[in-house]
Backbone bond lengths (Angstrom), bond angles and torsions (degrees), N, CA, C in turn:
res aa  C-N    CA-C-N  psi(-1)  N-CA   C-N-CA  omega(-1)  CA-C   N-CA-C  phi
1 X - - - 1.458 - - 1.528 108.75 -
2 X 1.320 116.22 136.90 1.468 121.47 -178.87 1.519 109.88 -122.14
3 X 1.337 115.86 141.69 1.458 120.95 177.78 1.527 109.36 -126.31
4 X 1.331 116.21 127.58 1.470 122.01 179.66 1.523 109.19 -116.89
5 X 1.324 116.80 129.94 1.457 121.36 176.79 1.530 108.22 -81.66
6 X 1.319 116.00 118.98 1.465 121.68 -174.88 1.530 111.52 -103.21
7 X 1.316 116.84 -22.07 1.473 120.34 -175.54 1.520 108.15 -152.85
8 X 1.333 116.34 127.02 1.458 119.73 -179.88 1.530 108.91 -163.16
9 X 1.327 115.82 166.62 1.463 121.54 178.47 1.514 111.86 -65.33
10 X 1.314 116.75 -27.65 1.454 122.53 178.16 1.529 108.59 -114.08
11 X 1.329 115.89 156.48 1.472 118.89 -177.03 1.521 110.64 -150.82
12 X 1.317 114.85 148.93 1.455 121.23 171.98 1.525 109.27 -75.34
13 X 1.333 115.38 165.90 1.463 119.69 177.38 1.524 110.05 -56.80
14 X 1.328 115.36 145.90 1.470 123.91 -179.84 1.528 112.59 77.68
15 X 1.337 117.17 2.22 1.459 120.98 174.81 1.524 109.22 -120.14
16 X 1.328 116.08 161.31 1.464 121.44 179.11 1.523 110.35 -104.44
17 X 1.319 115.44 136.40 1.465 120.82 175.66 1.520 109.31 -99.46
18 X 1.330 116.28 154.92 1.457 121.74 177.56 1.527 107.54 -169.55
19 X 1.319 116.04 157.84 1.459 120.30 179.48 1.532 109.11 -69.71
20 X 1.309 116.29 111.86 1.459 121.42 -178.77 1.509 110.34 154.61
21 X 1.316 116.24 -179.01 1.461 119.32 -177.66 1.521 111.03 -149.66
22 X 1.329 115.10 143.56 1.464 123.16 172.02 1.520 107.41 -163.02
23 X 1.325 116.20 143.71 1.462 119.76 173.37 1.523 109.83 -147.88
24 X 1.313 115.33 155.81 1.462 121.65 -179.71 1.517 109.51 -109.17
25 X 1.324 115.64 128.76 1.462 122.57 175.46 1.522 107.94 -102.83
26 X 1.313 117.13 127.29 1.463 121.81 177.11 1.525 108.44 -119.07
27 X 1.325 115.37 117.23 1.457 121.96 178.05 1.521 107.19 -122.77
28 X 1.324 116.08 102.23 1.463 119.34 -171.49 1.517 108.79 65.12
29 X 1.329 116.32 -126.71 1.465 119.43 178.67 1.530 111.86 -98.67
30 X 1.317 117.32 12.04 1.461 121.38 -178.95 1.529 110.34 -100.45
31 X 1.327 115.56 138.28 1.459 120.79 -174.43 1.529 110.44 -127.89
32 X 1.332 115.25 127.46 1.459 122.14 177.77 1.522 108.66 -122.28
33 X 1.327 116.99 125.32 1.455 121.46 174.59 1.524 108.35 -96.02
34 X 1.326 116.10 122.23 1.462 121.92 179.89 1.518 108.88 -101.50
35 X 1.314 116.99 111.75 1.457 124.76 -176.27 1.534 111.37 65.03
36 X 1.330 115.36 165.82 1.477 118.99 -170.98 1.524 113.43 -135.11
37 X 1.339 117.50 16.69 1.453 119.62 179.35 1.522 112.39 65.33
38 X 1.336 116.02 -167.69 1.463 121.67 -176.12 1.521 113.54 -98.11
39 X 1.327 116.54 -29.19 1.460 121.06 -173.34 1.521 111.90 -123.44
40 X 1.315 115.68 127.11 1.458 119.83 176.97 1.514 112.26 -64.38
41 X 1.325 117.26 -35.66 1.465 120.90 -179.71 1.523 111.30 -66.14
42 X 1.323 116.19 -44.84 1.466 119.58 179.85 1.524 110.58 -68.92
43 X 1.320 116.73 -41.12 1.462 120.58 177.27 1.521 110.77 -58.95
44 X 1.325 116.56 -46.83 1.470 121.22 -179.90 1.518 111.11 -61.70
45 X 1.329 116.84 -43.91 1.469 120.80 179.66 1.531 110.81 -59.49
46 X 1.319 116.25 -48.29 1.466 119.58 -178.50 1.526 112.21 -66.94
47 X 1.320 116.93 -35.14 1.463 119.86 176.03 1.523 110.46 -63.83
48 X 1.313 116.91 -41.13 1.464 120.73 178.39 1.519 110.58 -62.10
49 X 1.331 116.41 -40.67 1.462 120.25 179.17 1.528 111.66 -64.03
50 X 1.323 116.35 -29.98 1.466 121.59 179.80 1.524 112.71 -92.46
51 X 1.338 116.51 -2.14 1.464 120.50 -179.89 1.513 113.61 73.65
52 X 1.320 116.74 30.72 1.470 121.69 -179.05 1.524 109.47 -100.62
53 X 1.314 116.55 123.84 1.459 121.50 175.64 1.527 109.07 -103.14
54 X 1.319 115.52 132.66 1.467 118.81 -173.98 1.528 112.19 -61.77
55 X 1.318 117.63 -30.34 1.462 120.64 -177.63 1.525 112.61 -64.59
56 X 1.334 116.94 -19.86 1.462 120.27 179.98 1.523 112.56 -93.04
57 X 1.332 116.64 -1.85 1.462 120.38 175.72 1.525 107.72 -81.02
58 X 1.317 115.36 116.66 1.466 121.15 -176.44 1.524 112.07 -82.61
59 X 1.346 115.45 -36.41 1.462 121.13 -174.30 1.522 109.52 -137.21
60 X 1.316 116.40 139.13 1.460 122.71 168.86 1.520 107.13 -115.30
61 X 1.324 117.07 126.72 1.466 122.00 176.87 1.520 108.19 -115.04
62 X 1.318 116.67 124.75 1.461 121.98 -179.33 1.520 109.82 -104.77
63 X 1.321 116.38 130.64 1.470 119.72 -176.41 1.518 112.04 -75.69
64 X 1.342 117.31 -49.40 1.459 120.74 -178.23 1.529 109.16 -158.35
65 X 1.313 115.55 165.69 1.460 120.53 -170.65 1.532 112.32 -91.66
66 X 1.326 115.99 61.66 1.460 121.52 170.82 1.526 107.97 -115.17
67 X 1.320 115.81 145.74 1.457 120.83 -173.03 1.514 115.36 -60.19
68 X 1.343 117.57 -27.46 1.463 119.33 179.62 1.526 112.59 -78.13
69 X 1.338 115.71 0.29 1.468 120.92 176.18 1.533 112.47 -121.88
70 X 1.319 116.14 -15.45 1.475 120.22 -178.49 1.532 113.22 -121.66
71 X 1.329 117.21 -6.88 1.460 120.30 -173.80 1.515 115.01 -61.45
72 X 1.325 117.25 -30.05 1.460 120.55 -178.75 1.513 114.10 -91.48
73 X 1.321 116.93 6.48 1.466 121.39 -172.81 1.522 112.85 -57.81
74 X 1.327 117.20 -42.78 1.463 120.36 -177.51 1.518 113.42 -59.82
75 X 1.328 116.61 -25.00 1.466 120.37 -177.63 1.524 112.88 -79.23
76 X 1.343 117.53 -14.75 1.471 119.28 -175.87 1.529 113.70 -120.64
77 X 1.320 117.61 -5.15 1.463 119.19 175.55 1.523 110.17 -67.99
78 X 1.318 116.21 142.36 1.466 120.68 175.38 1.532 108.05 -152.84
79 X 1.311 118.30 164.89 1.478 121.19 -169.24 1.524 116.79 -63.32
80 X 1.323 118.34 -14.44 1.466 118.23 -178.27 1.531 113.25 -113.25
81 X 1.321 117.50 10.11 1.467 120.05 -178.99 1.524 111.05 -90.27
82 X 1.332 115.53 146.99 1.457 122.67 173.62 1.517 108.38 -106.35
83 X 1.335 116.78 134.70 1.464 121.10 -178.03 1.528 109.97 -114.01
84 X 1.338 115.45 122.78 1.462 122.26 175.19 1.526 108.00 -99.31
85 X 1.322 116.73 122.76 1.460 120.34 -179.91 1.532 110.26 -142.78
86 X 1.327 117.38 152.33 1.466 120.07 178.70 1.523 111.72 -59.39
87 X 1.296 116.09 144.07 1.461 121.66 -177.88 1.524 112.31 -59.89
88 X 1.323 117.27 -26.60 1.461 121.67 -177.02 1.524 113.76 -75.55
89 X 1.326 118.35 -5.70 1.468 120.45 178.58 1.530 109.87 -56.50
90 X 1.318 115.80 151.98 1.460 120.99 -177.53 1.525 111.86 -65.50
91 X 1.300 115.31 151.67 1.460 121.17 177.61 1.525 110.39 -59.60
92 X 1.325 116.40 -37.30 1.462 120.51 -178.82 1.526 111.32 -61.00
93 X 1.325 117.05 -47.43 1.460 119.95 -178.77 1.519 110.86 -67.44
94 X 1.338 116.49 -42.37 1.468 119.34 178.05 1.524 111.21 -58.42
95 X 1.323 115.93 -42.42 1.468 120.42 -179.21 1.521 110.80 -65.02
96 X 1.336 116.93 -43.36 1.463 120.62 178.89 1.521 111.87 -61.40
97 X 1.335 115.63 -40.69 1.462 119.79 178.91 1.523 110.51 -67.60
98 X 1.319 116.61 -44.53 1.465 121.10 -177.34 1.524 112.28 -60.99
99 X 1.320 117.31 -28.11 1.461 120.74 -179.65 1.523 112.49 -73.25
100 X 1.345 116.95 -19.85 1.468 120.13 -173.36 1.523 113.64 -119.52
101 X 1.320 117.40 -12.36 1.468 121.01 -177.14 1.520 110.61 -109.38
102 X 1.321 115.96 162.56 1.458 120.34 179.26 1.524 110.99 -72.09
103 X 1.348 115.75 -35.67 1.466 119.08 -173.97 1.516 109.21 -157.19
104 X 1.316 116.48 144.55 1.459 122.77 173.93 1.527 108.08 -117.60
105 X 1.320 116.42 126.69 1.463 121.69 178.09 1.522 107.92 -112.01
106 X 1.324 116.73 117.17 1.456 121.59 178.63 1.524 109.24 -87.64
107 X 1.315 115.27 124.72 1.463 121.55 -173.20 1.522 110.58 -100.76
108 X 1.312 116.11 130.73 1.462 120.25 172.09 1.531 111.05 -130.14
109 X 1.322 117.55 -39.51 1.459 122.68 -177.22 1.534 110.85 -111.66
110 X 1.340 117.52 161.80 1.463 120.46 175.33 1.528 110.57 -60.05
111 X 1.330 116.60 140.53 1.464 119.71 178.22 1.530 110.06 -162.11
112 X 1.310 114.64 163.23 1.459 120.75 174.50 1.530 108.72 -83.03
113 X 1.326 116.45 133.98 1.467 121.21 175.70 1.521 109.24 -92.51
114 X 1.313 116.48 -54.36 1.461 123.51 168.30 1.527 105.42 -138.51
115 X 1.341 118.97 165.48 1.462 118.78 177.51 1.531 111.12 -54.32
116 X 1.310 116.06 124.00 1.457 120.96 178.88 1.515 115.04 93.00
117 X 1.322 117.31 -5.68 1.473 120.79 178.18 1.527 108.56 -132.96
118 X 1.333 116.16 124.38 1.457 122.05 -177.08 1.530 109.89 -125.99
119 X 1.322 115.97 161.20 1.453 121.31 168.85 1.523 109.18 -109.08
120 X 1.330 115.68 143.68 1.465 120.28 176.65 1.520 111.26 -70.69
121 X 1.345 116.03 -12.76 1.445 119.87 -168.70 1.519 108.94 85.58
122 X 1.301 115.70 175.18 1.463 121.74 -177.89 1.527 109.81 -76.68
123 X 1.330 116.17 123.63 1.461 121.34 -177.77 1.527 110.30 -121.58
124 X 1.329 116.59 158.07 1.450 121.43 174.03 1.516 113.82 100.36
125 X 1.326 114.69 161.57 1.454 121.22 179.59 1.521 111.68 -110.78
126 X 1.323 117.83 -35.26 1.456 121.13 178.02 1.506 109.46 -86.95
127 X 1.336 115.73 -93.92 1.462 120.92 173.10 1.523 107.55 -80.61
128 X 1.305 116.60 110.96 1.464 120.64 -178.79 1.525 109.79 -83.65
129 X 1.316 114.81 142.11 1.464 119.36 -169.06 1.521 110.43 -150.60
130 X 1.326 115.90 144.28 1.459 120.07 169.50 1.531 108.72 -108.70
131 X 1.313 116.06 146.98 1.458 122.60 171.98 1.517 107.58 -118.08
132 X 1.317 116.32 160.14 1.458 120.65 176.76 1.520 109.75 -103.93
133 X 1.319 115.66 153.14 1.460 122.63 179.41 1.521 107.49 -127.02
134 X 1.331 115.74 121.44 1.464 121.62 -174.38 1.519 110.42 -108.62
135 X 1.328 116.30 131.67 1.463 121.09 174.79 1.525 109.04 -80.44
136 X 1.329 117.12 125.54 1.462 121.07 174.43 1.519 108.60 -129.57
137 X 1.325 116.50 169.94 1.467 119.82 179.93 1.521 112.19 -64.08
138 X 1.339 116.92 -26.13 1.462 121.12 -178.97 1.524 112.78 -87.09
139 X 1.328 116.47 -16.61 1.456 121.33 -175.60 1.515 109.96 137.92
140 X 1.310 116.86 -166.41 1.458 120.99 -175.60 1.527 111.41 -84.86
141 X 1.328 115.47 136.52 1.461 121.58 174.03 1.526 107.76 -113.04
142 X 1.321 116.11 124.85 1.467 121.89 -178.84 1.521 108.94 -93.90
143 X 1.322 116.00 132.47 1.463 123.08 -178.35 1.524 108.38 -114.16
144 X 1.331 116.21 115.99 1.456 121.00 -176.63 1.531 112.03 -110.94
145 X 1.333 115.10 153.93 1.457 119.98 173.83 1.521 109.84 -86.14
146 X 1.335 116.49 -65.45 1.471 122.60 176.08 1.518 112.51 -132.27
147 X 1.315 117.99 -8.81 1.476 122.40 -178.34 1.520 112.16 59.90
148 X 1.330 117.32 38.05 1.467 120.69 178.04 1.535 113.25 -57.82
149 X 1.336 119.71 -38.38 1.471 118.96 -179.84 1.526 113.14 -66.83
150 X 1.338 116.91 -13.58 1.462 122.32 -175.22 1.520 109.75 107.66
151 X 1.330 116.11 129.56 1.465 119.35 -175.79 1.526 111.77 -62.34
152 X 1.314 117.02 -36.79 1.471 120.05 179.80 1.532 110.59 -58.96
153 X 1.323 116.47 -44.92 1.465 121.17 179.49 1.522 110.88 -63.87
154 X 1.331 116.23 -41.34 1.471 120.79 -178.93 1.529 110.53 -65.19
155 X 1.327 117.09 -46.76 1.466 119.99 -178.53 1.521 111.15 -64.74
156 X 1.332 116.62 -38.76 1.465 119.52 177.51 1.523 110.65 -63.81
157 X 1.337 117.26 -39.45 1.462 120.61 178.86 1.520 111.04 -65.15
158 X 1.317 116.58 -34.34 1.467 120.86 -177.88 1.525 112.81 -70.40
159 X 1.335 117.17 -23.69 1.465 119.86 -176.02 1.525 113.11 -67.31
160 X 1.335 118.31 -12.28 1.470 119.12 176.08 1.523 110.91 -64.57
161 X 1.339 116.20 -19.22 1.466 120.07 -178.75 1.529 112.71 -96.13
162 X 1.344 117.39 -7.87 1.460 118.79 179.70 1.514 112.38 144.05
163 X 1.332 115.46 -159.61 1.471 122.01 -176.13 1.520 110.60 -88.61
164 X 1.327 115.84 135.34 1.455 121.08 -176.68 1.530 111.86 -79.66
165 X 1.341 115.02 143.30 1.461 121.12 175.26 1.528 111.53 -119.94
166 X 1.338 117.29 -39.15 1.452 118.25 -174.93 1.509 113.89 -156.78
167 X 1.332 114.67 173.29 1.462 121.51 176.65 1.523 108.90 -140.85
168 X 1.326 115.31 139.00 1.459 122.91 179.74 1.519 107.76 -133.98
169 X 1.334 116.89 137.19 1.458 119.69 173.40 1.508 113.81 128.05
170 X 1.320 115.73 -166.72 1.450 122.02 -179.56 1.519 111.69 -77.38
171 X 1.326 116.26 131.47 1.470 121.09 -177.39 1.523 111.42 -116.28
172 X 1.309 117.44 2.29 1.472 123.82 179.76 1.531 110.28 50.00
173 X 1.331 117.73 -132.23 1.461 120.32 -174.29 1.515 114.00 -94.83
174 X 1.304 118.33 21.20 1.466 121.24 -177.53 1.526 110.03 -55.01
175 X 1.347 116.32 125.22 1.464 119.80 -174.50 1.524 114.42 -122.47
176 X 1.315 117.89 3.53 1.474 120.60 176.82 1.527 108.61 -87.55
177 X 1.329 114.53 60.18 1.462 120.31 -169.64 1.525 113.01 -66.05
178 X 1.329 117.59 -23.04 1.460 119.91 177.65 1.524 111.57 -63.82
179 X 1.338 116.96 -21.88 1.467 120.15 -179.70 1.527 112.12 -72.47
180 X 1.332 116.92 -11.29 1.466 120.86 178.46 1.527 111.72 -85.98
181 X 1.318 116.72 0.17 1.467 123.26 -174.66 1.527 112.19 -53.65
182 X 1.325 117.56 -39.29 1.455 120.34 -174.46 1.517 115.21 -82.66
183 X 1.328 117.80 -2.11 1.463 120.71 -177.45 1.525 111.56 -87.92
184 X 1.320 115.74 145.42 1.457 120.53 179.63 1.513 113.66 -94.53
185 X 1.341 117.24 -12.52 1.464 121.96 -179.32 1.527 108.91 -143.64
186 X 1.324 116.25 127.03 1.461 122.10 175.99 1.526 107.73 -132.65
187 X 1.328 116.55 122.51 1.465 120.82 179.89 1.528 108.23 -130.87
188 X 1.341 117.27 88.22 1.459 120.64 -178.03 1.529 111.46 -77.91
189 X 1.313 115.97 126.87 1.458 121.02 -175.58 1.531 111.19 -124.18
190 X 1.315 115.30 178.63 1.461 125.46 167.47 1.519 114.12 43.20
191 X 1.315 118.78 -107.18 1.470 124.03 -168.21 1.521 113.88 -86.89
192 X 1.328 119.02 6.71 1.460 121.38 -177.22 1.522 110.35 -63.89
193 X 1.324 117.17 119.93 1.455 121.68 -176.59 1.529 111.88 -78.41
194 X 1.326 116.93 -34.79 1.467 120.44 -171.98 1.532 113.12 -104.86
195 X 1.318 116.45 44.59 1.470 120.15 179.99 1.529 111.63 -59.81
196 X 1.332 117.15 -46.62 1.463 120.58 -176.88 1.521 110.98 -64.33
197 X 1.327 116.92 -39.05 1.464 120.23 178.40 1.522 111.14 -64.08
198 X 1.331 116.11 -42.01 1.475 120.50 179.66 1.514 110.19 -63.22
199 X 1.334 116.58 -44.67 1.463 120.75 179.30 1.521 110.68 -63.15
200 X 1.339 116.40 -38.71 1.459 119.73 179.37 1.515 112.95 -67.69
201 X 1.326 117.34 -35.95 1.458 121.55 -178.96 1.520 112.78 -78.63
202 X 1.337 115.61 -35.73 1.472 120.34 -174.29 1.531 110.91 -131.36
203 X 1.330 117.73 60.93 1.470 120.38 -174.71 1.522 114.87 -61.80
204 X 1.320 117.08 -31.47 1.460 119.96 -176.23 1.523 112.44 -84.42
205 X 1.332 116.55 -14.90 1.463 119.59 -177.00 1.530 113.16 -112.84
206 X 1.329 116.25 -5.67 1.461 120.53 -178.14 1.524 110.76 -95.70
207 X 1.320 115.82 130.20 1.464 122.96 177.30 1.526 107.83 -110.24
208 X 1.318 117.35 129.95 1.458 120.51 179.09 1.520 110.51 -68.88
209 X 1.321 115.95 138.05 1.457 122.12 178.93 1.519 109.18 -94.02
210 X 1.319 116.58 163.99 1.464 121.60 176.87 1.518 109.63 159.93
211 X 1.314 115.94 145.02 1.458 120.76 179.58 1.522 109.98 -57.29
212 X 1.306 115.31 134.43 1.462 121.08 -177.18 1.507 113.18 98.89
213 X 1.315 117.27 -12.16 1.457 120.76 178.54 1.529 111.34 -75.48
214 X 1.319 115.78 140.85 1.451 122.08 179.41 1.528 108.14 -129.49
215 X 1.319 116.63 132.02 1.457 121.18 -179.06 1.525 108.92 -131.29
216 X 1.328 115.40 134.03 1.460 121.90 175.70 1.518 108.34 -90.43
217 X 1.315 116.81 129.03 1.462 121.43 -177.99 1.533 109.62 -111.69
């Protein structure tokens, strides 16, 4: 399984950075885009740099209904894509997606999306959010958008699918960093406030995030 960072606050040379997040999951010949960043133009540019064509994206999974995660959606919708989004999303956004996508799947409970990729289901009380859970040879890797429900809650929800190995994505202001001790992979992205602290505590297990980065899982 391969994961490519398509949109992030930081970027490698030849890529554009911006406030937001998106990444592409490739499992065999199946491709899932997780979130779409804030700008369709920037998302499209970075996808071109990575050689990603929107027509080959089979599934788009949206973590939560904030513009820095859904703003680029219009640039990647196409008639044969399926969109997984939390049930709490607004009627307006659901309707807009349904007009341009093949199918809309409203997520409330944990479920398998494709073999090896699961959703935690809709979590949280304020900003409701889904995270993805990826099966890897080392264990489960949790993929978060912003972790608004709280990383502890998200990781606990992911354990229904097996033993945790790592976490990738936005962690917001999560400060119980000692709880990451048991993880073998930590990749703090986007809105993570304590990136430097995480790197200082777990230098051998932390991977720097940034648009253009590719990691084999």
